[in-house]
C-alpha positions as CSV (number, residue, x, y, z in Angstrom):
1,M,-3.4,-9.2,37.3
2,T,-4.5,-5.6,37.7
3,G,-7.6,-3.5,38.0
4,Y,-8.8,-0.5,35.9
5,R,-5.8,1.7,34.8
6,P,-7.0,5.2,34.1
7,D,-3.5,6.1,32.8
8,V,-3.8,3.4,30.1
9,D,-7.0,5.0,28.9
10,G,-5.0,8.3,28.7
11,L,-2.3,6.5,26.8
12,R,-5.0,5.5,24.3
13,A,-5.7,9.2,23.8
14,V,-2.0,9.8,23.1
15,A,-2.0,7.0,20.5
16,V,-5.0,8.2,18.6
17,L,-3.8,11.9,18.7
18,F,-0.5,10.7,17.2
19,V,-2.4,8.9,14.4
20,L,-4.7,11.8,13.7
21,A,-1.8,14.3,13.5
22,F,0.0,12.0,11.1
23,H,-3.0,11.5,8.8
24,A,-3.7,15.3,8.9
25,S,-0.1,15.9,7.7
26,V,0.6,18.3,10.6
27,P,4.1,19.7,10.2
28,G,6.6,18.4,12.7
29,L,4.5,15.3,13.6
30,G,5.5,13.1,10.8
31,G,6.1,10.1,13.1
32,G,2.6,10.0,14.3
33,F,2.1,6.6,12.6
34,V,3.7,5.1,15.7
35,G,0.4,5.6,17.5
36,V,-0.6,2.2,16.0
37,D,2.4,0.7,17.7
38,V,1.2,2.2,21.0
39,F,-2.3,0.7,20.5
40,F,-0.7,-2.7,19.9
41,V,1.3,-2.6,23.2
42,I,-1.8,-1.4,25.1
43,S,-3.9,-4.2,23.6
44,G,-1.2,-6.9,24.4
45,F,-1.0,-5.6,28.0
46,L,-4.8,-5.5,28.7
47,I,-5.8,-8.7,26.9
48,T,-3.0,-10.9,28.1
49,G,-3.6,-9.6,31.7
50,L,-7.2,-10.5,31.4
51,I,-6.5,-14.0,30.0
52,V,-4.0,-14.9,32.6
53,R,-6.2,-13.5,35.4
54,D,-9.1,-15.7,34.3
55,L,-6.9,-18.7,33.7
56,E,-5.5,-18.5,37.2
57,A,-9.0,-18.1,38.6
58,R,-10.1,-21.1,36.5
59,T,-12.9,-19.0,34.9
60,F,-11.4,-18.6,31.4
61,S,-13.5,-19.6,28.5
62,L,-12.6,-19.2,24.8
63,A,-16.2,-18.7,23.9
64,D,-16.5,-15.9,26.5
65,F,-13.2,-14.4,25.4
66,Y,-14.2,-14.2,21.8
67,A,-17.7,-13.0,22.7
68,R,-16.2,-10.1,24.6
69,R,-13.9,-9.2,21.7
70,A,-16.9,-9.4,19.3
71,R,-19.0,-7.0,21.5
72,R,-16.1,-4.6,22.0
73,I,-14.8,-4.3,18.4
74,L,-17.1,-5.6,15.7
75,P,-20.4,-3.6,16.0
76,A,-18.6,-0.2,15.7
77,A,-16.2,-1.4,13.1
78,A,-19.1,-2.8,11.0
79,T,-21.1,0.4,11.3
80,V,-18.2,2.4,9.9
81,L,-17.7,-0.2,7.1
82,V,-21.3,0.0,6.0
83,L,-21.4,3.8,6.1
84,T,-18.1,4.0,4.3
85,A,-19.4,1.6,1.6
86,A,-22.5,3.8,1.2
87,A,-20.4,7.0,1.0
88,S,-18.1,5.5,-1.6
89,W,-21.1,4.6,-3.8
90,L,-22.3,8.2,-3.5
91,L,-19.1,10.1,-3.8
92,L,-16.5,8.0,-5.7
93,P,-16.3,7.0,-9.4
94,S,-17.7,3.5,-9.9
95,L,-14.4,1.8,-10.5
96,R,-13.0,3.2,-7.3
97,A,-16.2,2.4,-5.4
98,G,-15.7,-1.2,-6.7
99,D,-12.3,-1.2,-5.1
100,V,-13.7,0.0,-1.9
101,A,-16.3,-2.8,-2.0
102,A,-13.5,-5.3,-2.1
103,D,-11.8,-3.5,0.8
104,V,-15.1,-3.6,2.8
105,F,-15.4,-7.4,2.1
106,T,-11.9,-8.2,3.3
107,A,-12.1,-5.7,6.2
108,A,-15.3,-7.3,7.5
109,L,-13.5,-10.7,7.5
110,Y,-10.4,-9.0,9.2
111,A,-8.1,-10.0,6.5
112,V,-7.7,-6.7,4.7
113,N,-4.1,-6.3,5.7
114,W,-3.2,-9.2,3.4
115,R,-5.1,-7.5,0.6
116,F,-3.1,-4.3,1.1
117,I,0.1,-6.2,1.2
118,A,-0.7,-7.8,-2.2
119,Q,-1.7,-4.4,-3.6
120,Q,1.4,-2.5,-2.3
121,T,3.7,-5.3,-3.5
122,D,2.1,-4.9,-6.9
123,Y,3.9,-1.9,-8.5
124,L,0.8,-1.0,-10.6
125,A,-1.9,-1.4,-7.9
126,A,0.2,0.5,-5.4
127,E,-0.2,3.6,-7.5
128,R,-4.0,3.8,-7.1
129,D,-5.7,6.3,-4.8
130,P,-5.7,5.4,-1.1
131,S,-8.5,3.3,0.3
132,P,-10.8,4.9,2.8
133,L,-10.3,1.7,4.8
134,L,-6.6,1.5,4.7
135,H,-6.5,2.0,8.5
136,Y,-8.4,-1.2,9.0
137,W,-5.2,-3.1,8.5
138,S,-4.4,-2.6,12.2
139,L,-7.7,-4.1,13.3
140,A,-7.1,-7.1,11.0
141,V,-3.7,-7.6,12.6
142,E,-5.1,-7.4,16.1
143,E,-7.9,-9.9,15.4
144,Q,-5.6,-12.3,13.7
145,F,-3.3,-12.1,16.6
146,Y,-5.9,-12.9,19.2
147,L,-7.4,-15.7,17.1
148,V,-4.1,-17.5,17.8
149,W,-3.0,-15.9,21.1
150,A,-5.9,-17.0,23.4
151,P,-5.7,-20.7,22.5
152,L,-1.9,-20.6,22.7
153,L,-1.9,-19.2,26.2
154,L,-4.7,-21.6,27.3
155,L,-2.7,-24.6,26.0
156,A,0.5,-23.4,27.8
157,F,-1.4,-22.9,31.0
158,W,-2.8,-26.4,30.8
159,L,0.6,-27.8,30.2
160,A,2.7,-26.1,32.9
161,G,0.9,-23.1,34.4
162,R,2.1,-19.5,34.5
163,R,5.7,-20.3,33.8
164,A,4.8,-21.9,30.5
165,I,2.8,-18.8,29.6
166,A,5.8,-16.7,30.3
167,A,8.0,-18.9,28.2
168,V,5.5,-18.9,25.3
169,V,5.2,-15.1,25.4
170,V,9.0,-14.6,25.4
171,L,9.5,-17.1,22.5
172,A,6.7,-15.7,20.4
173,T,7.8,-12.1,21.0
174,A,11.4,-12.9,20.0
175,A,10.3,-14.9,16.9
176,S,8.0,-12.1,15.7
177,F,10.6,-9.4,16.4
178,T,13.1,-11.4,14.3
179,L,10.6,-11.5,11.4
180,S,10.0,-7.7,11.7
181,I,13.7,-6.9,11.2
182,T,14.2,-9.6,8.6
183,W,11.2,-8.9,6.3
184,D,11.1,-6.1,3.8
185,G,8.4,-4.1,2.3
186,P,4.6,-4.1,3.0
187,A,4.7,-7.4,4.8
188,A,7.0,-6.1,7.5
189,Y,4.6,-3.2,8.1
190,L,1.2,-4.8,7.6
191,A,1.5,-8.6,8.3
192,S,0.4,-9.9,11.7
193,P,3.4,-12.2,12.2
194,A,5.8,-9.2,11.9
195,R,3.7,-7.1,14.3
196,A,2.9,-9.7,17.0
197,W,6.0,-8.8,19.0
198,Q,4.5,-5.4,19.9
199,F,1.5,-7.2,21.5
200,G,4.0,-9.5,23.1
201,A,5.8,-6.5,24.6
202,G,2.6,-5.5,26.3
203,A,2.0,-9.0,27.3
204,L,5.4,-9.2,29.0
205,V,4.6,-6.1,31.0
206,A,1.4,-7.7,32.1
207,L,3.2,-10.8,33.3
208,A,6.0,-8.8,35.0
209,L,3.8,-6.3,36.9
210,P,4.0,-8.1,40.2
211,Y,7.8,-7.8,40.1
212,L,7.9,-4.3,38.6
213,S,5.8,-3.1,41.6
214,R,8.9,-3.7,43.8
215,V,11.0,-1.2,41.8
216,P,11.9,1.9,44.0
217,R,9.5,4.8,43.4
218,L,12.1,7.2,42.2
219,L,13.6,4.7,39.7
220,A,10.1,3.8,38.5
221,A,9.3,7.5,38.0
222,L,12.5,8.0,36.0
223,A,11.7,4.9,33.8
224,G,8.1,6.0,33.2
225,T,9.2,9.5,32.3
226,A,11.9,8.1,30.0
227,G,9.2,6.0,28.2
228,A,7.2,9.2,27.7
229,A,10.2,10.9,26.3
230,A,10.8,8.0,23.9
231,L,7.2,8.4,22.7
232,A,7.7,12.1,22.1
233,F,10.9,11.3,20.2
234,S,9.0,8.8,18.1
235,L,7.2,11.7,16.4
236,T,10.5,12.5,14.6
237,L,10.8,9.0,13.1
238,D,10.6,8.4,9.3
239,E,8.4,5.9,7.7
240,S,11.3,4.8,5.5
241,G,12.4,1.4,6.5
242,Y,9.7,1.2,9.3
243,P,9.1,-0.8,11.4
244,G,12.6,-2.4,11.7
245,L,14.7,-1.5,14.7
246,Q,13.1,1.9,14.8
247,A,9.9,0.4,16.1
248,L,11.7,-0.4,19.4
249,V,11.5,3.3,20.3
250,P,7.7,3.7,20.5
251,T,7.1,0.1,21.6
252,L,9.5,0.1,24.6
253,G,8.4,3.7,25.3
254,A,4.8,2.7,25.6
255,A,5.7,-0.4,27.6
256,A,7.7,1.7,30.1
257,V,4.8,4.2,30.5
258,I,2.5,1.3,31.3
259,A,5.0,-0.6,33.5
260,F,6.2,2.2,35.7
261,R,4.1,4.8,37.6
262,S,5.4,8.3,37.1
263,P,4.3,11.9,36.9
264,V,3.3,11.1,33.4
265,S,0.8,8.5,34.8
266,A,-1.0,11.3,36.7
267,L,-1.2,13.4,33.6
268,L,-2.6,10.5,31.5
269,S,-5.2,9.9,34.3
270,L,-6.8,13.3,34.0
271,G,-10.5,13.1,33.2
272,W,-10.3,14.7,29.7
273,M,-7.5,12.3,28.7
274,R,-9.5,9.3,29.9
275,A,-12.6,10.5,28.0
276,M,-10.5,10.9,24.8
277,G,-9.1,7.5,25.4
278,R,-12.5,5.9,25.6
279,L,-13.4,7.7,22.4
280,S,-10.2,6.6,20.7
281,F,-11.5,3.4,19.0
282,A,-14.4,5.0,17.3
283,W,-12.4,8.1,16.5
284,Y,-9.7,6.0,14.9
285,L,-12.4,4.3,12.8
286,W,-13.9,7.5,11.5
287,H,-11.1,9.9,10.9
288,W,-9.5,8.3,7.8
289,P,-12.6,7.9,5.6
290,L,-13.3,11.6,6.1
291,V,-9.8,12.5,5.1
292,V,-10.0,10.3,1.9
293,F,-13.5,11.4,0.9
294,F,-13.1,15.1,1.6
295,G,-9.5,16.0,2.2
296,E,-7.5,14.4,-0.7
297,G,-5.0,17.0,-2.0
298,S,-6.0,19.5,0.7
299,A,-3.6,21.5,2.9
300,W,-2.9,20.2,6.4
301,P,-5.3,22.6,8.2
302,V,-8.2,21.3,6.2
303,K,-7.2,17.7,7.0
304,L,-6.8,18.6,10.7
305,A,-10.3,20.1,10.7
306,L,-11.6,16.8,9.2
307,V,-9.9,14.5,11.7
308,A,-11.0,16.8,14.6
309,G,-14.5,16.8,13.2
310,A,-14.5,13.0,13.1
311,A,-14.9,13.1,16.8
312,I,-18.6,13.9,16.2
313,P,-19.6,10.7,14.3
314,A,-17.1,8.8,16.6
315,W,-19.0,10.0,19.7
316,L,-22.4,9.0,18.2
317,T,-21.0,5.6,17.2
318,M,-19.7,5.1,20.7
319,K,-23.0,6.1,22.4
320,L,-25.4,4.5,19.9
321,V,-23.6,1.4,18.9
322,E,-20.4,0.5,20.8
323,E,-21.5,1.0,24.4
324,P,-25.1,-0.3,24.1
325,V,-23.9,-3.5,22.6
326,R,-20.8,-3.9,24.8
327,F,-22.7,-3.4,28.1
328,S,-26.0,-5.0,27.1
329,K,-27.1,-7.3,29.9
330,I,-29.0,-9.5,27.5
331,V,-25.9,-9.9,25.2
332,I,-23.5,-10.4,28.1
333,E,-25.6,-13.0,29.7
334,L,-24.6,-15.8,27.3
335,P,-21.4,-16.0,25.2
336,R,-23.3,-17.3,22.2
337,R,-25.2,-14.1,22.1
338,G,-22.0,-12.1,21.9
339,L,-20.7,-14.4,19.2
340,A,-24.0,-14.0,17.3
341,V,-23.5,-10.2,17.5
342,G,-20.0,-10.7,16.1
343,M,-21.2,-12.9,13.2
344,T,-23.9,-10.3,12.4
345,A,-21.4,-7.5,12.5
346,M,-19.3,-9.4,9.9
347,T,-22.2,-10.7,7.7
348,V,-23.9,-7.3,7.2
349,P,-20.8,-5.5,5.7
350,V,-19.9,-8.5,3.7
351,T,-23.4,-8.5,2.2
352,V,-23.2,-4.7,1.6
353,A,-19.8,-5.2,-0.1
354,L,-21.2,-7.9,-2.4
355,L,-24.1,-5.6,-3.3
356,L,-21.9,-2.6,-3.8
357,G,-19.5,-4.6,-5.9
358,A,-22.3,-5.8,-8.2
359,G,-23.8,-2.3,-8.4
360,T,-20.5,-0.5,-9.3
361,A,-19.3,-3.0,-11.8
362,P,-19.0,-1.0,-15.0
363,G,-20.8,-2.2,-18.0
364,D,-19.7,-2.2,-21.6
365,A,-20.3,1.5,-21.9
366,V,-19.9,3.7,-18.8
367,A,-18.5,7.0,-19.9
368,T,-18.8,9.0,-23.1
369,A,-15.6,10.1,-24.8
370,A,-16.2,13.8,-25.4
371,V,-13.2,13.9,-27.7
372,A,-14.9,11.5,-30.2
373,P,-16.7,12.8,-33.2
374,A,-20.1,14.3,-32.2
375,E,-22.1,12.4,-34.8
376,Q,-20.9,9.0,-33.4
377,P,-19.9,9.4,-29.8
378,A,-17.7,6.5,-28.8
379,R,-18.3,4.6,-25.6
380,L,-15.4,3.9,-23.3
381,D,-14.8,0.9,-21.1
382,P,-12.8,2.0,-18.1
383,A,-13.0,-1.4,-16.4
384,A,-11.4,-3.1,-19.4
385,A,-8.8,-0.3,-19.6
386,R,-7.7,-0.9,-16.0
387,T,-6.7,-4.5,-16.9
388,D,-5.4,-3.7,-20.4
389,Y,-1.9,-4.9,-19.9
390,P,0.6,-6.1,-22.5
391,P,0.7,-10.0,-22.8
392,S,4.1,-10.3,-21.3
393,A,3.2,-11.8,-17.9
394,G,6.2,-13.0,-15.9
395,C,8.7,-10.8,-17.7
396,E,8.5,-7.8,-15.4
397,V,10.4,-9.1,-12.4
398,E,9.3,-9.1,-8.8
399,L,10.1,-6.4,-6.2
400,T,13.2,-7.9,-4.7
401,A,14.4,-9.9,-7.7
402,T,17.8,-9.0,-9.1
403,T,17.8,-10.9,-12.4
404,S,15.3,-11.2,-15.2
405,P,13.9,-14.6,-16.4
406,P,14.7,-15.8,-19.9
407,C,11.8,-13.9,-21.5
408,L,12.4,-14.5,-25.2
409,F,9.5,-14.5,-27.6
410,T,10.2,-16.3,-30.9
411,P,8.6,-15.3,-34.2
412,S,5.9,-17.9,-33.5
413,G,5.2,-16.4,-30.1
414,S,6.5,-19.5,-28.2
415,G,9.8,-20.5,-26.7
416,R,9.8,-17.9,-24.0
417,A,11.5,-20.2,-21.5
418,G,13.9,-22.0,-23.8
419,A,14.9,-19.8,-26.7
420,V,18.5,-18.9,-27.0
421,P,19.3,-15.2,-27.5
422,G,20.9,-14.8,-31.0
423,N,21.8,-12.0,-33.3
424,D,18.3,-11.8,-34.8
425,R,16.5,-10.3,-31.9
426,V,15.1,-7.0,-30.5
427,V,15.8,-6.1,-26.8
428,L,13.2,-4.2,-24.9
429,L,15.0,-2.7,-21.9
430,G,13.9,-0.6,-18.9
431,D,11.3,-0.2,-16.2
432,S,7.5,-0.6,-16.6
433,H,7.4,2.4,-19.0
434,A,9.5,0.1,-21.3
435,G,7.2,-2.8,-20.5
436,Q,4.2,-1.0,-21.8
437,W,5.7,-1.0,-25.3
438,F,5.8,-4.8,-25.4
439,T,3.2,-5.2,-28.1
440,M,4.9,-2.7,-30.4
441,A,8.3,-4.3,-29.9
442,Q,6.8,-7.7,-30.5
443,R,5.3,-6.5,-33.8
444,V,8.7,-5.2,-34.9
445,A,10.4,-8.4,-34.1
446,Q,7.8,-10.9,-35.4
447,R,7.3,-9.3,-38.7
448,R,11.0,-9.7,-39.5
449,G,11.3,-13.2,-38.1
450,W,13.3,-12.0,-35.1
451,T,13.1,-12.9,-31.4
452,L,12.0,-10.4,-28.8
453,E,14.0,-10.3,-25.5
454,V,12.2,-8.5,-22.6
455,L,14.3,-7.1,-19.7
456,T,12.2,-4.9,-17.6
457,K,11.8,-4.2,-13.8
458,P,9.0,-2.0,-12.6
459,G,10.0,1.0,-10.5
460,C,13.7,0.6,-11.4
461,P,15.2,3.4,-13.4
462,L,17.5,2.4,-16.3
463,P,19.8,5.3,-15.6
464,A,22.1,4.7,-12.6
465,L,20.0,6.5,-10.0
466,K,19.7,5.9,-6.3
467,V,16.0,5.7,-5.6
468,V,13.9,4.9,-2.5
469,D,11.2,2.4,-3.3
470,P,7.9,3.3,-1.5
471,R,6.9,-0.4,-1.2
472,L,10.1,-1.3,0.6
473,G,10.5,2.0,2.4
474,R,14.2,2.1,1.8
475,E,16.8,2.6,-0.9
476,Y,16.1,0.2,-3.8
477,H,19.4,-1.8,-3.7
478,E,17.8,-4.6,-5.7
479,C,17.3,-2.2,-8.6
480,D,21.0,-1.4,-8.7
481,Q,21.8,-5.1,-8.7
482,W,19.2,-5.8,-11.4
483,R,20.6,-3.0,-13.6
484,E,24.2,-4.3,-13.2
485,N,23.1,-7.9,-13.8
486,T,21.1,-7.0,-16.9
487,L,23.8,-5.0,-18.5
488,S,26.4,-7.7,-17.8
489,R,23.9,-10.2,-19.3
490,L,23.6,-8.2,-22.5
491,E,27.4,-7.9,-22.7
492,G,27.7,-11.7,-22.5
493,E,25.1,-12.3,-25.2
494,S,25.5,-11.9,-29.0
495,P,24.7,-8.3,-30.2
496,P,21.0,-7.8,-31.0
497,R,19.6,-6.1,-34.1
498,L,18.0,-3.3,-32.1
499,I,17.7,-2.2,-28.5
500,L,14.6,-0.3,-27.4
501,L,15.0,1.7,-24.2
502,A,12.4,3.4,-22.0
503,S,12.3,4.7,-18.4
504,L,10.2,7.0,-16.4
505,S,11.6,10.4,-16.6
506,A,10.4,11.6,-13.1
507,Y,12.8,9.7,-10.8
508,A,15.0,12.7,-10.4
509,D,15.7,16.2,-11.7
510,A,17.1,16.6,-15.2
511,K,20.8,17.1,-14.2
512,T,20.8,14.0,-11.9
513,T,18.9,12.0,-14.5
514,M,21.5,12.7,-17.2
515,T,24.3,11.9,-14.9
516,G,22.7,8.6,-14.3
517,W,22.2,7.9,-18.0
518,R,25.8,8.3,-18.9
519,P,27.3,5.0,-17.5
520,T,24.3,3.0,-18.8
521,L,24.5,4.4,-22.3
522,E,28.2,4.0,-22.5
523,R,27.9,0.2,-21.8
524,L,25.0,-0.1,-24.2
525,R,26.8,1.6,-27.0
526,R,29.7,-0.9,-26.7
527,L,27.2,-3.6,-27.6
528,G,27.3,-2.3,-31.2
529,A,23.5,-2.3,-31.7
530,P,21.4,0.7,-32.6
531,L,19.8,2.3,-29.5
532,V,16.3,3.7,-29.8
533,Y,15.0,5.7,-26.9
534,L,11.2,5.8,-26.5
535,R,10.5,9.2,-25.0
536,D,8.6,9.0,-21.8
537,T,4.8,9.4,-22.3
538,P,2.7,12.1,-20.7
539,L,1.9,11.4,-17.0
540,P,-1.7,12.0,-16.1
541,G,-1.1,11.8,-12.3
542,I,-4.7,10.5,-11.8
543,D,-6.2,7.1,-11.9
544,V,-7.6,7.6,-15.5
545,P,-10.0,4.5,-15.6
546,A,-11.4,5.4,-12.2
547,C,-12.0,9.0,-13.4
548,L,-13.6,7.9,-16.6
549,S,-16.0,5.5,-14.7
550,G,-17.6,8.6,-13.2
551,K,-17.1,11.4,-15.6
552,D,-16.8,12.0,-19.3
553,A,-13.4,12.1,-21.0
554,A,-13.2,15.9,-21.2
555,A,-13.5,16.1,-17.4
556,C,-10.7,13.7,-17.0
557,A,-8.2,15.6,-19.1
558,F,-5.1,16.6,-17.2
559,P,-2.9,19.7,-17.3
560,R,-0.4,19.7,-20.1
561,S,2.2,21.5,-18.0
562,A,2.2,18.7,-15.4
563,G,1.7,15.8,-17.8
564,L,4.3,16.7,-20.4
565,R,7.3,16.8,-18.1
566,E,10.8,17.4,-19.5
567,D,12.5,14.2,-20.6
568,P,16.2,15.2,-20.5
569,L,17.4,12.3,-22.5
570,A,15.0,12.9,-25.3
571,A,16.0,16.6,-25.3
572,R,19.7,15.9,-25.9
573,K,21.2,14.2,-28.9
574,Q,23.3,11.2,-28.0
575,P,25.8,9.4,-30.3
576,G,24.5,6.1,-31.5
577,M,21.0,6.7,-30.2
578,W,17.7,7.7,-31.9
579,T,14.5,8.9,-30.2
580,L,10.9,8.0,-31.0
581,D,8.5,10.6,-29.6
582,V,4.7,10.0,-29.7
583,S,3.8,12.6,-27.1
584,G,2.4,14.8,-29.9
585,L,-0.1,12.1,-30.7
586,L,-1.0,11.5,-27.0
587,C,-1.3,15.2,-26.2
588,P,-2.1,16.9,-29.6
589,G,-2.5,20.6,-30.2
590,G,-1.4,23.4,-28.0
591,G,-4.2,23.5,-25.5
592,A,-3.9,23.6,-21.7
593,T,-4.7,19.9,-21.2
594,C,-3.9,16.5,-22.5
595,P,-6.8,14.0,-23.1
596,A,-7.5,10.8,-21.1
597,A,-9.2,9.2,-24.1
598,L,-9.1,9.7,-27.9
599,D,-11.3,8.3,-30.6
600,G,-13.0,6.0,-28.2
601,V,-9.8,4.6,-26.8
602,V,-8.8,5.0,-23.1
603,L,-5.2,6.1,-23.3
604,Y,-4.0,5.0,-19.8
605,R,-4.7,2.0,-17.6
606,D,-3.7,3.8,-14.4
607,D,-2.0,7.1,-13.6
608,S,1.0,6.8,-15.9
609,H,0.9,3.6,-18.1
610,L,-0.6,3.3,-21.6
611,T,-3.3,0.8,-22.3
612,N,-2.2,-2.1,-24.6
613,T,-5.1,-1.2,-26.9
614,L,-3.5,2.2,-27.5
615,V,0.0,0.7,-28.0
616,Q,-1.5,-1.7,-30.6
617,R,-2.8,1.3,-32.5
618,L,0.5,3.2,-32.2
619,A,2.7,0.2,-33.2
620,P,2.4,0.5,-37.0
621,R,3.3,4.2,-37.0
622,M,6.2,3.6,-34.7
623,E,7.4,0.7,-36.8
624,Q,7.2,2.9,-39.9
625,Q,9.3,5.5,-38.1
626,L,12.0,2.9,-37.4
627,E,11.9,1.9,-41.1
628,E,12.3,5.5,-42.2
629,L,15.3,5.9,-39.9
630,D,16.7,2.8,-41.7
631,L,17.1,1.0,-38.3
632,I,15.0,-2.0,-39.4
633,P,14.3,-3.5,-42.8
634,T,11.0,-2.5,-44.5
635,V,8.4,-5.2,-44.5
636,L,5.3,-4.9,-46.7
């Protein structure tokens, strides 16, 4: 198909510089994430050209193909995985190191993109600190693609030669592109089926090169320059809604730069660009762990220094691991030796991950609560706190759902699917900050022989606010529909005894938030039931269980000024609405910080939600407050 292309090595340098600038948060280069798109196009071009060339020469072998992939990718990737695992054990709290162990395990098996999809779809897991292996998603996508791509092209060639290959590439690229603009959320960004079309774009260039060489020189120069301009323009793109149609800009730009020789090709072929391109793979592997370990919360110049400094371990990895294995005559001699290298490069980090996971699993007592009485220091269990959810599984609706299931809990605790909402019921309404109060609401209902109806959607404000969901990367239209459907549903049901409301107070500023509350409260008041607003709880802004797994409770306290944000609805009296406020219990006194744990109890299961253990302890007091307000009958 084609020989060595020095300009393609230079284009690799452009791709990695884009990604480095993005992860360093360099101002004005916010679209640098498209560097991954460029890598995908380059990979599709080179690998498809190689496969077709060997097929036409009748020298293609699947074993040889995968052995070459293993030699090229796996040893360097495994080296960084093992060293990242070791660094997480040394530098991170044990719970977070345990998360990294799971990331190492799936990254070594090149399935980590699906783990990240599951985490980012999960509203609660998505709030955790970033993984130092988050960038391995692109390697997983690439390896999954070629696991299917090589056999597919081989089969097509056997059936009908080069024309069948072209047809397969066109159809696969079109199908994948359709998925990429149809799917929403993390899957659109991280899933291999939705990204395969970018490899396909490079593959199409490889197949079309014999015909593109006939394009007049001036026209080719213009097309190649236009492609470079498209790549430069890509730096202005926004992650919101990406990839979608926006991904056409860097993808077609990279394809044009590869397809057409232009003055840009000469620039990319310069020696220093080619050298940087050869370093790009190892540099890509190393830069992100350094940012996560040493640059979290730092200003962009610090991050830039870190990603630039990553060139040093990258160069060492390239010289000591990548090139010696890749060009070893002994390994190259037989495909099975290359495959054995690949299996070893997968087995070693998997083993390290299992050992690290076992070594970082918190025991029954992993951190001392400094706030407990000195004579009997309580021992906290951060691992249990992280999974200390209310027993309301299935009630907090999925990301794109627009209606809640019939989550009704009868006094006996059964009948969730079949109970009919009647007058004798309590409604728990709002987002996940309402859902955290499930156990308290259930106590209030059950002790009076009432039913509890749960209507909650995580990440969806109860006030009528327009929000962008970070998991979808766009405006959260499903939230607006859910809010409307839920209010209409309540309007069609018999009036409840009590409505408990809660919603995160940090979606917008105070004025905008109050404007959004007005239409919601107006409709709820017309239901004729007492409204009780549960003031938003303090927001730690840190992964509390992870912090407590490595430090004592005093060191995990968070600033009062940041945690006790203004809750505009709680601060303003509303007709027909009462407010319960437990912030004084969660952040007692007048000191500069709020505690992460009190009296041996971890207060938060993540960076903002209360543990169910804490809610159980608060429930009797809150029930008593409702009784004192004469909103519910007193029960002895």
